[in-house]
Phi, psi and omega in degrees: 000132178303147177301322173302314177299314174305319177299311191289326174295317175291322179293316185300316179300314183303313180300316179298314178295318175302315179296313176302311182302310180299320177302313181298308175311310185295325181286326176297317175297314176306316180295315180300314181299311182297324180294323181284332174296317177298315171308312176295316181299316179297322180294318183284346179270344180283136186266351181262075191268147175216167169297122185313314182297334181288331185277348185309312181291338175272355185270077181205165174284131179251150165259126191243128180234142174210151184257128187218182181241140181221115184052033173094000183244141179284133179225155169262142179231153181236141169205171175253144178242104182281063187290346174299339182278352187273127180262003184296143176270130180066019175199158178242139184200131176204168181234140179230162173265135174235121179267130178277162179295341177283354185101345183285142179255123176251141178260130184243146171263129176237126180232156187215153174201154182252140170226115187047240171280355185267134170255137177237135181232134177240131170224148179205157177295137183296134182088357189241100179277356192267298191281094178255127175271116184249127180239141183230115169259108195283340178230082181249092181258354175090345182271338184275164180264344176229147178221142190234129176213204185233153181228149168245126186214157167261117187287170172291345171271010176062044175237133176277122184230165168249135189219182185260136180223150175225140176238133185220142172281341176232162178296141180264337179226171181287324188291142175224143179081115169070214173291133186264177188278158175308317178302319185293320183302314184300311187293319176289324171298312176302311178306316186292316176302316179292310187290324177293329179283328177288327176297327182286334192291000000 
């Protein structure tokens, strides 16, 4: 093969390779840029803003327990709040699936913010602006493994109640998902009574 032809083939191959590499890198940069843009847009549209540093200790998976009523009976329910998945700047926001006792699964938006030493969490069914579950944890310093508070919720029995809520880094009882057992009710009542009084002390 003549030297000139070989040189052109070599240059052409290098040129095509460079263009291909540039295209692949460019596509990767575009994807990364779009992800960053999405995070910023979601962060800026959040209405529940906090000092980002104050949210650091809340950015973790939490075990969430709350007392509600179901068919006229008080029951404790369990779900997880995966706040470690929230990439928003100066706000915490995540979505969870909540299964009712009838077997239906509902999607809920859960948002949190910190004011001084208080953590507030608001959750509502996606698409439903009316019924909002508000939780207040009066002593959230981020150092403890369990936090105790009160919630205001319209229950599935369509009753407005002030209720008990717990956030914990580790499971507190053996039950997981949905409505817990009677044995768990007694233990969670005891844990909340003891922990909430300690918070007030």
